N, C-alpha and C positions, 0 to 999 in steps of 0.2 A: 280560741279560734279553731284549733285542730279538732277538738271534740265536736263542735258544731258541724264542721266539714264531714267528720266521720259519721255523725248521726244522719246527715243529709244523704250520704252515700248508702248507708244501711237502709234508709227509707226508700231509696231508689231501687235497690236490689231486692228488697223484701216487702211484700204487701202485708197489710194488717191480717192477723190470723182470722178475724171475723170475715174477711173478704176472700181469703185464700187458705183454706184449711189443709191444703197440701201444696207445698212449693219446694223448689230446689234452687241452689246457687252453685256457681263455679266461678271463682274470682280470687284475685290475689290482693285486693285492697281492703279487705275487712278482716277483723279478728273475731274469734268465737265469743269473747266477752262483749263485743258490740252487739252481737246477735242476741245473746242472753239478756242484755239490758233492754233491747228493743222489745223482746217478748214480755219481759216482766213489767215494762211500762204499760203494755196492753192488758196483761192478765191481772195485774195488781199483785199484792203480797202473796208469795207462794213458797212451797218447799221445793228444793232443787237437789237433784241427785246427779252426780257427775262421775263418769268413768273415763279414764285417760291412761295413756302409757306414761306420760310425763307432764309435769306442771312447771310453772315459772313464777318468779316473784312478781313480774308484771301482771300476770293473770290473777294471782292472789290479791294484789293491791286493788284491782278493778272489782273483783267480787266482794272484797271487804267494803269498798265504797258503796257498792250497790246494796249490800246488807245494811250498812249504816244508814242508808237512805230510807230503810224500812220496807224494801221490796222483797227481801228474802226472809222467810220465817225460820226455816231449818235448812242447813246445807250439809250434805254427806258426799264424801269423795271416795272413790275406789281407784287406786293407782297400781301400777305394775311393781312387782317385787324387784325387778332389775333397776328400777329408779330409786331404790331404797337409800342410796348414798345421797342423792340430790334431795330426796324427801327429808332425810335427817337434817340436812343443812337448813331447810325451810320449815322444819317442824314447829318451832315456836310461832311462826307466822300462820302456818296452816291451822294450828290449834286455835288461833284467834278468829279464823274465818269459818271453819267447818266444825260442827258438833261432833261428827264421827268421821274417822279416816281409816280406810282398810287397804291392805296390800294383798295382791293376788297375782296370779299369772294372767295379766290383762293387757290386751292391745286395743281394746275397743275404745271408741270415742263417742260416747252417748251422753246426752244431757236430757234429763226428765224433769219437767216443771209441772207442779200440780197444786191446785187449790180447789175449793168447792165447785168452782165453775169450769175450770180449765184443766186439761190433761194434754200437755205438749211434749212431743218427742222430737229430739234433734239427733240425727245420726250424721256424723261429720268425719272427714279425713284428718281434721286438725287436732293435734294435741293441745294442751293448754299452755302452749309456748308460742313465741313469735317466730315464724319461719319465713315470712314474707314471700311465700310461694303460693301458687294457685292451690286453693283448697276447695273442697266440695261439701255439700250438705243437703240433707232433705229434712224438712220440717213438716210435721203433721200434727193435727189435733184429733186424729182418729183414736177413739178410746180403746179399741181392741188392740191396736198396735202398742199404745201406751201400756195397757194391762199386761201384754205379753213381755215387753221389755222390762217392766218393773218386776214382774215375777222372776225373770231370769237374773236381773240385777240382784234381787233379794236372795236368790239361791246362792249366787257367788258370795255375797256378803256373809250369809249365815253358814255356809258349808265349805267354802273354798278360799277363805281369806284369813288374814291375821289383822286384828284390830290394833291400831297403834296404841291408843289409850296410855300415853305416857311412856311407851316403850323406849324412846330415845332419851328421855330425861332420866329414867331409871338406869339406863346403860352408861350414862355419863357420870354417875355418882361414884 
């Protein structure tokens, strides 16, 4: 029942991407995973690139369910180095959700969703945690904005980050 209510609320706050290629929200009743799911239901199966300061088990569980439903092809996460201790506790679960996880000096909260037809950028104030506070976001399908954000995301991943790649499992041995 709660998921249906949440879907209804997300549908009230956000219009379909095909009708509103640029939209914004400022609300305390929705979570970023609800927005991601709504977008993926419209775009269909896509790759997703997430940058965040911090993540949570709740967020990971929802992304896992979305991935299991077939809507996510590849998932990559970029998290902050300061969240390393929390990331280490969640590592085995993160590893089951994301193909690649990177740590860097990062405070951005950007979600990039892409497939052959769609390039969607979400810039939000919300970490991948539940704060139950008013959060804001802008969603756009502008390809130039997507291209720029993806280029900057890739630069951080390639040149300014550490790939987890079993880092925590090796350290535990």
